[in-house]
C-alpha positions in Angstrom: 9.8 34.2 -6.5 7.1 34.1 -3.8 5.7 30.8 -2.4 2.4 31.0 -4.4 4.3 31.5 -7.7 6.7 28.7 -6.9 3.8 26.4 -6.1 2.1 27.1 -9.4 5.3 26.4 -11.3 5.9 23.2 -9.4 2.4 22.0 -10.1 2.8 22.8 -13.7 6.2 21.1 -14.0 4.8 18.0 -12.4 1.8 18.0 -14.8 3.9 18.0 -17.9 3.2 14.7 -19.7 5.9 12.1 -19.0 7.5 14.1 -16.3 9.2 11.7 -13.8 12.2 11.8 -11.5 14.8 11.2 -14.2 13.5 13.9 -16.6 12.8 16.4 -13.8 16.3 15.9 -12.5 17.9 16.2 -15.9 16.1 19.5 -16.6 16.7 21.1 -13.2 20.4 20.2 -13.5 20.7 22.7 -16.4 17.9 25.1 -15.7 17.9 27.4 -12.6 14.3 26.5 -11.7 10.9 25.3 -12.9 9.9 28.8 -14.0 12.9 28.8 -16.5 11.4 25.7 -18.1 8.2 27.5 -18.9 10.0 30.7 -19.9 12.3 28.9 -22.3 11.7 29.1 -26.0 10.7 25.9 -27.8 14.0 25.9 -29.8 16.0 26.0 -26.5 14.2 23.0 -25.1 14.5 21.0 -28.3 18.3 21.6 -28.2 18.4 20.7 -24.5 16.4 17.5 -24.8 17.8 16.6 -28.2 14.3 15.9 -29.4 11.1 17.6 -30.5 8.0 16.5 -28.7 4.9 17.9 -27.1 6.6 19.2 -24.0 8.8 21.5 -26.1 5.7 23.1 -27.7 5.2 26.7 -26.3 1.4 26.6 -26.5 1.2 23.2 -24.6 3.4 24.5 -21.7 1.5 27.8 -21.5 -1.8 25.8 -21.2 -0.4 23.6 -18.5 0.9 26.6 -16.6 -2.5 28.3 -16.7 -4.2 25.2 -15.3 -1.5 25.0 -12.6 -2.2 28.6 -11.5 -5.8 27.8 -11.0 -4.9 24.6 -9.1 -2.5 26.5 -6.8 -5.4 28.8 -5.8 -7.6 25.8 -5.2 -4.9 24.2 -3.0 -4.4 27.3 -1.0 -8.2 27.9 -0.5 -8.8 24.3 0.6 -5.9 23.7 2.9 -4.4 20.9 0.7 -0.8 19.9 1.3 1.6 19.7 -1.6 4.8 17.7 -1.3 7.4 18.1 -4.1 10.2 15.6 -4.8 12.9 18.0 -3.6 11.1 18.5 -0.2 12.7 16.8 2.8 9.4 15.1 3.7 8.8 13.7 0.2 8.4 9.9 0.4 11.9 8.6 -0.1 10.7 5.2 -1.3 9.1 6.9 -4.3 12.5 8.1 -5.5 13.3 4.4 -6.3 10.3 4.0 -8.6 11.0 5.2 -12.1 7.4 6.2 -13.0 6.5 7.7 -9.6 5.0 11.2 -9.5 7.3 14.1 -8.5 4.5 15.8 -6.6 1.7 14.6 -4.3 -1.4 16.4 -3.0 -2.6 15.3 0.4 -5.0 15.9 3.3 -3.8 15.0 6.7 -0.4 15.1 8.4 1.2 11.7 7.9 4.8 10.6 8.0 5.1 8.7 4.8 8.8 7.8 5.6 8.0 5.6 8.6 10.5 2.8 9.1 8.0 0.1 8.1 5.4 0.7 5.4 3.1 -2.1 4.3 0.6 -2.0 1.4 -2.4 -4.3 1.7 -4.5 -4.8 -1.4 -7.1 -7.2 -2.7 -10.5 -7.8 -4.2 -13.6 -5.6 -3.8 -15.5 -8.8 -3.1 -13.7 -9.6 0.2 -14.8 -12.7 2.1 -14.8 -13.2 5.9 -11.6 -15.1 5.5 -9.9 -12.2 3.9 -11.3 -9.5 6.2 -10.4 -11.6 9.3 -6.8 -12.1 8.0 -6.5 -8.3 7.5 -7.6 -7.7 11.1 -5.3 -10.2 12.6 -2.3 -9.3 10.4 -2.5 -5.6 11.3 -3.1 -6.4 15.0 0.0 -8.6 15.2 2.1 -6.1 13.2 1.0 -3.4 15.5 2.1 -5.4 18.5 5.5 -6.0 16.9 6.2 -2.6 15.4 3.8 0.0 16.9 5.3 3.5 16.4 7.1 2.3 13.2 4.2 1.1 11.1 2.2 2.7 8.3 -0.5 0.8 6.4 -1.2 1.9 2.8 -4.1 0.9 0.6 -6.6 2.4 -1.9 -9.8 3.1 0.1 -11.7 0.8 -2.3 -14.4 -1.6 -1.3 -13.4 -5.0 0.1 -9.9 -5.6 1.3 -8.7 -2.0 0.9 -11.2 -0.6 3.4 -10.8 -3.6 5.7 -7.1 -2.8 5.9 -7.7 0.9 6.6 -10.2 0.1 9.3 -8.0 -2.6 10.9 -5.3 0.0 11.2 -7.6 2.6 12.7 -8.8 -0.1 15.2 -5.2 -0.7 16.3 -4.3 3.0 16.4 -1.9 2.8 13.5 -1.7 5.6 10.9 -3.0 4.6 7.5 -2.8 6.3 4.1 -5.1 5.9 1.1 -3.9 6.6 -2.4 -6.8 8.0 -4.5 -7.5 7.8 -8.2 -8.8 11.3 -8.4 -8.3 14.8 -7.1 -9.0 15.9 -3.5 -12.1 17.8 -4.7 -14.1 14.6 -4.4 -14.1 11.2 -2.7 -14.8 7.8 -4.2 -16.5 5.7 -3.0 -18.5 8.4 -1.1 -19.7 5.8 1.5 -16.1 5.6 2.8 -16.0 9.3 3.6 -16.4 8.8 7.4 -13.5 6.4 7.4 -11.4 8.8 5.3 -12.1 11.6 7.7 -11.2 9.4 10.7 -7.9 8.4 8.9 -7.0 12.1 8.5 -7.9 13.0 12.1 -5.8 10.1 13.5 -2.5 10.7 11.8 -3.2 9.2 8.4 -3.7 10.8 5.0 -5.4 10.8 1.7 -2.9 11.1 -1.2 -3.1 11.6 -4.9 -1.1 12.9 -7.9 -4.3 14.0 -9.6 -5.5 17.6 -9.6 -9.0 18.9 -9.1 -9.2 19.4 -12.9 -8.6 15.7 -13.8 -11.4 13.6 -14.9 -12.0 10.3 -13.1 -11.5 7.3 -15.4 -10.9 3.6 -15.1 -7.3 4.2 -16.2 -6.7 6.4 -13.1 -7.4 3.5 -10.8 -4.8 1.3 -12.5 -2.3 4.2 -12.6 -2.6 5.0 -8.9 -1.6 1.4 -8.1 2.0 2.3 -8.9 2.0 4.7 -5.9 0.4 2.1 -3.6 3.3 -0.3 -4.6 6.0 2.4 -4.5 5.2 3.9 -1.1 5.7 0.6 0.7 8.5 -1.8 1.6 6.2 -4.7 0.6 2.8 -5.4 -0.9 0.4 -8.0 0.5 -2.3 -9.4 -1.7 -5.0 -10.8 0.6 -7.6 -12.0 -1.9 -7.8 -11.6 -5.6 -9.3 -13.2 -8.7 -6.9 -14.0 -11.5 -7.3 -10.5 -13.0 -7.8 -7.2 -11.2 -6.2 -4.2 -9.7 -4.5 -6.1 -6.9 -2.8 -8.4 -9.4 -1.6 -5.3 -11.2 -0.3 -3.8 -8.0 1.6 -7.0 -7.2 3.2 -7.0 -10.7 4.2 -3.3 -10.3 5.7 -3.9 -6.8 7.7 -6.8 -8.2 9.0 -4.6 -11.0 10.2 -2.2 -8.4 12.1 -5.0 -6.6 9.8 -4.8 -3.6 8.7 -7.9 -1.7 5.3 -9.3 -2.6 3.3 -11.6 -0.4 0.0 -13.4 -1.0 -2.5 -15.2 1.3 -3.2 -18.7 -0.1 -6.7 -20.1 -0.4 -8.5 -23.1 -1.7 -8.0 -23.9 -5.4 -11.8 -23.7 -5.9 -12.2 -20.2 -4.4 -12.5 -17.5 -7.1 -11.0 -14.8 -4.9 -8.0 -16.9 -3.9 -7.2 -17.8 -7.5 -5.0 -14.7 -8.1 -3.1 -15.2 -4.8 -2.5 -18.9 -5.6 -1.3 -17.9 -9.0 1.2 -15.3 -7.6 2.6 -17.9 -5.3 2.8 -20.6 -7.9 4.6 -18.3 -10.3 7.0 -17.1 -7.6 5.9 -13.5 -7.9 4.7 -13.6 -4.3 5.8 -15.4 -1.1 3.2 -17.3 0.8 2.0 -15.5 4.0 -0.2 -16.8 6.8 0.8 -14.5 9.6 2.6 -11.3 10.7 5.5 -13.5 11.8 5.9 -14.8 8.2 6.1 -11.2 7.0 8.6 -10.0 9.7 10.9 -13.0 9.1 10.8 -12.6 5.3 11.5 -8.8 5.6 14.2 -9.5 8.3 12.5 -7.1 10.7 13.6 -7.7 14.2 10.7 -8.7 16.4 10.6 -7.6 20.0 10.2 -10.4 22.6 6.6 -11.1 23.5 4.6 -13.7 25.4 2.7 -14.6 22.2 1.9 -13.2 18.8 -0.2 -10.4 20.3 2.3 -9.6 23.1 -0.2 -10.4 25.8 -0.3 -13.1 28.4 -2.0 -16.3 27.3 -5.3 -17.1 29.0 -5.0 -19.9 31.4 -8.1 -21.7 30.1 -8.9 -20.4 26.7 -12.1 -21.6 25.1 -11.6 -23.6 22.0 -14.1 -24.7 19.4 -14.2 -28.4 18.5 -12.2 -27.7 15.3 -9.6 -25.6 17.1 -9.2 -28.4 19.7 -8.5 -30.9 16.9 -5.8 -28.7 15.4 -4.3 -27.8 18.7 -4.2 -31.5 19.9 -2.5 -32.5 16.6 0.2 -29.8 17.0 0.6 -30.7 20.7 1.5 -34.3 19.7 4.5 -33.1 17.7 7.7 -31.9 19.3 8.8 -29.9 16.2 6.9 -27.3 14.1 4.6 -28.8 11.5 4.2 -27.5 8.0 0.7 -26.2 7.1 0.5 -28.7 4.2 1.1 -31.6 6.6 -1.7 -30.4 8.9 -4.0 -30.1 5.9 -3.2 -33.5 4.5 -3.5 -35.2 7.9 -6.6 -33.5 9.3 -8.4 -33.1 6.0 -9.6 -29.7 7.0 -10.2 -27.3 3.9 -7.2 -25.0 3.6 -9.1 -21.8 3.9 -10.8 -23.1 7.1 -7.5 -24.4 8.5 -5.7 -21.1 8.0 -8.6 -19.4 9.8 -8.3 -21.8 12.7 -4.6 -21.3 12.9 -5.0 -17.6 13.0 -7.6 -17.8 15.8 -5.4 -20.2 17.7 -2.4 -17.9 17.3 -4.6 -15.0 18.5 -5.5 -17.0 21.6 -1.8 -17.7 22.3 -2.3 -21.5 21.7 -0.2 -21.7 18.5 3.1 -20.2 17.4 3.9 -19.5 13.8 7.4 -20.5 12.7 9.4 -19.7 9.6 8.4 -21.6 6.4 4.7 -21.8 7.1 5.1 -24.1 10.1 3.2 -24.1 13.3 3.7 -25.5 16.8 1.6 -25.6 20.0 2.6 -22.9 22.4 
């Protein structure tokens, strides 16, 4: 069988309704290859699967194969990469997710098996608080783990695009999981960012073909890939309902670590994060150090959170000076709740101040959401 024929059969096999790792493995354990599945008589498949359903129907399989042959031509004509679950570069983390796809289409040359993969998701209605946290988190993770890190998100408005752009700013590869085929791009206004991602070692990924219609359900379904590709998922901002909450739930079901950035009880787009923390679905996160410690990732020694020498005379705002002086007066790290209760600074503002102080090398984050003056 030549490569183009094999590609068509693999595309068709992956497009069979309900085809996942377990079923694909079971079939290929007893059939010589994917072509044999499509050549088999309906009665043979019924006997093999011990059930009669749509995938054993001859006309259904022939229809899927005809579509796949067209898709194979489209893939070849447009330079799209196809990665199959038996290929050595297929994302190994997907094999631990029961409903993950067995085939991915992609643009860009990106190593999806990097040692440390982090998914960052959140609301389309990101605030400055959420965007600033994304930027600082990715910057600090880059300092700690550059060369090992991959940032994954969904290219959507808000937190998703903030995470991708933060990665690009730090020179870290970033991959976007799309809810449609690679014949289009949504949202179109993110096309320039998507092209930059591809040109700088990242990728656009999808399990949808160019024949698939875009629907609301696709965006929910693609979240399982966002969760499955990563070691952990971070929800930066979210209302109580939304795609980011679904991604967190899926990641938890895969036994992946989930983290959430806390916010004020009155903030609509922190309500989901606070709920995840309250229900013990997610661990509270305020810094890259929190993440590294929770994941038990060894951090290289650095002079501060950003691995740079601290300025001798950093300029502090009045609010930053208050927080710094308070921490300076304590010999031991102080829990963020104690700082909040003592200084009466709104939690969202306080967390922003702590992040900025950490960036300036004036504050060090310790385990358990505690902080000390550097």
